N, C-alpha and C positions, 0 to 999 in steps of 0.2 A: 467793875465791868460786867455786862451780861452780853450774851451774844445766843441768840435761838437758832442761828444758822451758820453755826462755827464747826459742824463735826458731820461724819457721816455715819449712821448706822448700818451696817451692811447685813446684819440677819438679827431676826428678834431673839435669839438664842446666844447673840455675841457678848462678852463680858468686858470688851473694849469696843471705842469708837476712834473715829480716824479724825484727825484736825485736818480742816480747810483752807489753812494759813496759819502764819507763825500766832503764838496765843503767850500772852502773859500768864505768871503765877496769880492767882487771884481772880480770873474770869470765872464768871456763873455760867453754867449749861444748866437748861432744864433736861432733866432726865427721869424717864417715869414717873413723872408726878411730882419731882422734887428736885430742887436747886442743888447741883454739884459745884463742888467749887475745886477749879484746877489748882493742883499746890506746886507744879513746875511750870518752866518757862518748858513750852512744847512746840517743836519746830514743824514747818507745813509738812504734813503726809504722815506726822507720826501718832502713835497710838495713845489712847487715856483709858485708864481703870474707869469703869461705870458701878464697879461692885468692888465688894472685898474677895480679893484671889489671894488664897491660903497658898502657903510652899508646898510644893510639889503640885498643885491644882494645876489642871488643863487651860489655858489661854484658850478662848474661841473668837475667832473672826473667819466670815462668810457661813457662819455654821457649822466651820471644821476646829479641830484643833490645830495650833499652828506652834505648840511647843507648850512648856512647862515653867510657871513661876519657882525663881531661884530662893525666893524670900517671901514673905506676908508683903501684899501690895494693897495698897487702902485705895477707895474711892479717889479719882481726880490725881492718882500718881502718872507719871510716866511709864509707858512700858516699851523697853526696849533689851538691847543685849545688856544692859546692868542687873537685870533682874526677869529676864526671859531666856529658855535654852530650848534648843533642839534637842530630844531625846526620842528612842525609840516607842513605839506602841501597836498593838495590835490593829490591823484594821480589817473591816470586813469584805472578801471579795464577793459580790454575789454578780456572778456572771450573766450578764444580758437582762436584769431584771427591769433596768430604765430603757430597754431599746422598741423603738416603736416603729411602724412604718412608714416610709419615708413621703412625704406629700409631693411627687413629682410633677413639675410644671409640664404640662401637655407640650411636645415637640414642636408643634407648630407656634406656640405659645413662647417659646423659649427666647431669653435675651440674647442678643447678638453684637458682634464685634466685626471689625476690618482686619482680619487674619491674612497670612501669606500660607497659602495650601502647597505642602513640598509633595513629589513625586508619589511616595508612599501613604498619602492620606493624613500624614501628621499636620498640625498647624503651629506657626509661627509666629511670634509676636515683635521679632527683631531678626535682622538679617545681616550677620557677619560672618566673615572669614579669621580664620582663628591659626595661629602657629602654636603648637602644643608643644612641650617638652616630655620625654620619656624620663629624662634626668635633669638634676639642677646644672650640671654642669655645661648644659644645653640652652641655659637662661637666657644669656648675655647676648648671644647671639639670635634667639627669637625676640629678644625685644628690638634688639638693630632692624631685623626686617619688619618688623610691625611700626616701628618709628619711620621709616621709608615712606608710609601712608599717611602720614599725620597731614593737617593744612590742606592744601588746596590737592593733594594727590588724586583724590578720589573725586573731584568734581564732575568729571564725565561719567561717574557709576553712581548717579543719585538714590538708588534704591538699594545700595550698600550702606550701613550704618557704622563701618568702619574692621578696620585689620587689628587683631586682638592679639598679644603674646600671652600665655597661659603657663607659667611658668609655676615651679615647688620646691620645697627642701630636699625631695627624695629621691629614689629610683636607682640610686647602688649603696653598696654598704648595710644592705640590708636583705634579711632573710627572704629568701624566695618561695614563701610559703608562709599561709597564715593569715591572720587578720590585717595586717600591715600592709602585705603585700595585695591581697585581694581588694582592699580601699581605694590603693592605688590606681591600681588597673582597671577599676570600676569606675572609678571620677574619669581617669583618662578615655575610657572608650564612651561612657555617657554624654562626655562634653564632645566629642568627636561626632558622636551621632546625634548631638540635640537639634530638634527642627529649629532652634535659633541660627544655628551655625550652619553655612550652606556649604563652606568646604572647608578642608582641615590640613595641614601640612604638620604631621608627627615629626618632630626634631629630637634625635638623638646625638650622644657625643659618639659612640661607635663600640664602647669596651664594657659599659655597663651591664648591669645585671639584667635590668629592666629594658630588654632588647625591642625595638620596634618592631622587629618583623614579626618576633613570637608574641607580642602586645597583640597585634591584627590578629595572627593564624588564632592563638588561645582566645580570642573575644568575638570571632565571627564578623571583625570588620573587614568590609571590601574595598580594596584599593582599587582608583580607577582616578576618571575624571577630575573629582571633587575630595578626593581624599589620597593624599601623597607621603610614603616615609622618604627619611632622609636621613644622613649622618654626617657629623663635621669631620670624622676623618675619611669619611669615603670620599666627601667632597672638596679635602683638600686644606683645610684649615678654616679661620673665621672669615678671612674677606672671601676666598671663594664659594664660602658657605653662604654669607650675607648674599652675594650677588644671586645665588643658584634661588636662594631662598624667596627673593624678591622678585625673579622671575618665575616661580611655580605661582604664587599670589597673584602677579599681573596673569598667568593664564586662566586663572580660576575666574578671574572681576567679570568678564563677559555674561557666561552662565550664572554665575553670582548676582547680575546685576536685573538679570532676564525674570521679574518677577514682578506681582502686581498683587495687592493686597484686595481682597471680597469679603461680601458678608457671609460669615459662618457664626456656628452655634455659639452659645458661650460654654456647651458641653466639651470643646476643646482647651478650655483654660484649666493649666492645671497650677495651683496655688501653693507655693512655700510661704509658711507662717513662720516668723521668728520674733523673739522679743530680746533685746539688749540694751542695757542702762535704765535698767528696770526701777520702780518708785512705787509708794504706794498707791498710786491711781492707777498702775497699770492694769489692775485685776478689777479695777473700779469704769474704767471708761473704754481704753484702747482695745485690751484685750477681749472683753466683752463682744465691742462693739465690732472688731473682727471675726469676731466668732458668728457674729450675727451674719454678717457679708458672706463667710464660709458656708452658713447653712442656706444663704440663696444661691451660693453656685452651686452647692448639692443638689438642690431641689432644679436647678435648670440643667443636671446631669454632666456636670464639672468634677473636680478632683480639688480636695484640700488636705493638704500635708503638715500634720504636726509634728514637731522634733522635740530635741532636747530633753532627753531622757533624764539628766540629772536635775533638770529643772521641772518635771512633773513628778519627783520622788516625793511620795507621801499624798499625791492626789490622784496616782494610779487608780486608786480603787475606783472614781468616778468614773473616768475611761473604760474599766472593765466592767461598769454596770450599764455602758452602751454597748459592750460588743455585740457582734449579728451571732457568735458563737462560743460558746465555750473553748475551742480551739484558739481562736482570735485573741479571747483574752489572756489564756495560757500563754501566746506566743509574748506577750508585753510583759506576765510576768517574769517571763525567762530573761527579757533584758533589764530588768530591774534585778535580779539574781546576778547577772553576768555584770552590773555595775556596782554591786556591794563587793562581788570578790575582787574585782577589776581596782577598785579603790584601795581595798586592803592589803591587797599584793603590792601597791606602790607606794604604801604607807600613807595614805590619804585616806579623807570619808567623804562622803557625799555631802556632807553640810559643810561642804568649803565653799559653797554660796551662802548668804548673796557674800558680793562685794562690797567693798568700801562705799563706792559710789551706791550699791543699792540700799546699804545701811542709811547712811546718808540723806537717802529721800524714802526712809519709814520703815523697810523690810529687814526683819531681824532674821528670820529662820529661813533656811531651805523651804519646810513647810507651809509658810507663808506666801513666800514668792511661786511656788509651786502651784499652790489652788491657784493664784491669781495668772499663771502663766498656761496652764488648762484650759482657762475661760476662752481662748481663741479656737478651742476645738468646738465651740458652739454647743449643740446640743443634737447634732446628725449622730447616728448610729456609726461605731467603729467598723469599719468592714477588712480591713487590713492590717497588719504590721510588717514592717519591711526594713532587713538590716541595711547597714548603712551605704548608700549610694547605687542601691539596686533600684534596678528600671520598676518604675512605678505602674503596673497595668490594671490595676482595681479605678473604677469610677468611685467617687464618694469620700466620705470622710476616713483616711490613713494618717496612720504614725509610722515616721520614720527614726529609727534606734540613729542619733545623733550627740553628741556631745554639746555641752551647753557654750563652748567658745564659738561666736557667730559666724565668723568667715567658713571654721571648718564644716558647724551643723549647715549653712547655706548652701556649700560647695555639694555635703552631699544630696540635697534636695533638689539641685539644678541637675546634679549627674543623674538622679532620678527621673528627671523630665520637666522640672517646675519651672514654667514659662513667664509668671510673674510671682515675685515676691513682695509680701507685706513685713514691715518691719516695724514693732511697737517700740516706743522708747519715753522714758520718763526724765532720764537725765540728759538726754541728748546726743543721739548715737550720730556719727556720720558713716554710711557704708553705701557702698554699689555694689552689683554682682553680675560684670558682664559675663556671657551674653545675654542674661535675663535683668526685665527692670525689675527696680526695688523701689517700692513707697513707704515712706516714713510716717508712721502713725504718731502724733504726740499723744502723750498721756494726761498734761496739764497744760493750761492756759498761760501760765508765767514763761515755762520753757519754750512754748510755740514761740512767743513772741520775742524773745530772746535770739532764738534760732530760726526765725521762720524761712530763711535763705535757704533750710536744710530740710526743713518740715514740709510733707505734702498735705496732711490735713489737720488741723485740732481737733482730737476726741475730748481734752480739757472742757468744750462746752458741755458734757454732761453734768459734770460736776457746776459749772457755771448756771444751769438750767435751762440753758439755750437749746440743748437738744436731749434724747434719750437714746438707748442703746439700739433700737430698732430705726428708727431715722439715722444716725451714724452710720449702721451698719449698711441701709440702704444706697447712703452716699459713698462709702467705702466702695460697696459692690459696683455703683455704677463709673467711679473712678480707677476701678480694677478694667472695665469694659474699654475705657476712652485709650488706658496706659498700652493695655493689647492691642488695641487700634493704631498706634505709633503716637499717642502723645507722650512726650519726654516727662519723665519723672526727675524730681528736683536734684537727685544724687547723677543722672544722666546728664543733664544741663553743665553739671560740674566735671565731668568726665572722668566720676568715680568707677570702679569696677575693675580694672586692670589688676590690680594686686591683692583680689581678695581670694582667687582661686587657692584653697588652701586644704590638699586632702589628708587626712584623719592620720598621722603618725603615731599608731597604736602599737608597734611591730619593733622588736629588737633591733638596734642599730650597730651592725658587728663593724 
């Protein structure tokens, strides 16, 4: 059997190609003017050697090293975790060598969307009221308050998208200083002040370490008509707290409803970019297409946030080459070093990924996964690096230090100000992140067809030959604009997003 269109070669220097479908042993493949015979059954998305790869020799994909052969590999052999392994190697950090002037679109010609302009000039894409807990102990009461407003309870308030309970698993029994403490409080502050949240009830128990009043004072939040603090102990227990919490939300509803959408520049969009359940096509289809969309957003004056530090590990040198200054590049290297130390202290390794699902989809090492993940960043200059859940102030392409665990990572981006999220997936993720709409970008057509009720766009058309990176990038960008204007995403239609507020618990639990 012969198939002239069965594989993808991603770079001329690669010594592997990627199967575009399940492939039987004995399949003939034309390769550099000769016929290559596949020696093993090759699953969809997996790698095939196209040349002799000696033991300890680098395996190359995307024109980059993705790992090293653990034995001699013959042409036509399946290349995966049985004969390919992650190993450290020196990477050349060339600060800013690929940075180029951004071709900004003139302001009068920039894309627009229908946004909600807040009093301080920030622009919302959604309009929620939120009950945010200071501690896990107040989570159930918060949910009871929010549940009161499900169904027809908001019919008379058509401009309010909902009342959400944002709870978490921390807030007490933790050190009152350090990274974990800072991350939790930044997340709470970032969501409380998020443009997509019109009003907030900060709900505590009363005796926790993370006191609501000190939280407000320390982080510079201002209580008033649309920001309230209450504790269950002061209100008299569960039933009294639910009643008072409902009354508090009801009092905010008229002001929250008194909004309208108006035409604003796409420069007000802050895009969070995430990938979860990745496969071998993530770095070929959805991620580079999202990178193209991010580039369009940057050219229109907007902001695109790349995160997941452990999942750009091994590809950080490519981002550093696009850093606008050496100082920005060194900030990224500092976070890479922190992760190396962090994983070592906890008896782990940075190559904890790929996951079983990633490996089933054809990814073998963190280097391979990272090279594909970094493609979400497109080609724009890297203008700033932020710590987890820090408020993002810069326009353009930025990086935020987040873990690879999707809800934790996206929580940090939303806390930083992301008002739209694009989530690429090859295995099929179900994800939402109220108060910010989340779009799912499928990396392959087979999964899109199987899970199309959850997927917003099929980027597998690039491999199918029905689209290219540039055309899909434009399509994603236009979908971002429509979503920012109020068009519901698939996850919003399902109601996803209430359980995905997950601040990063990085500190000691005492």
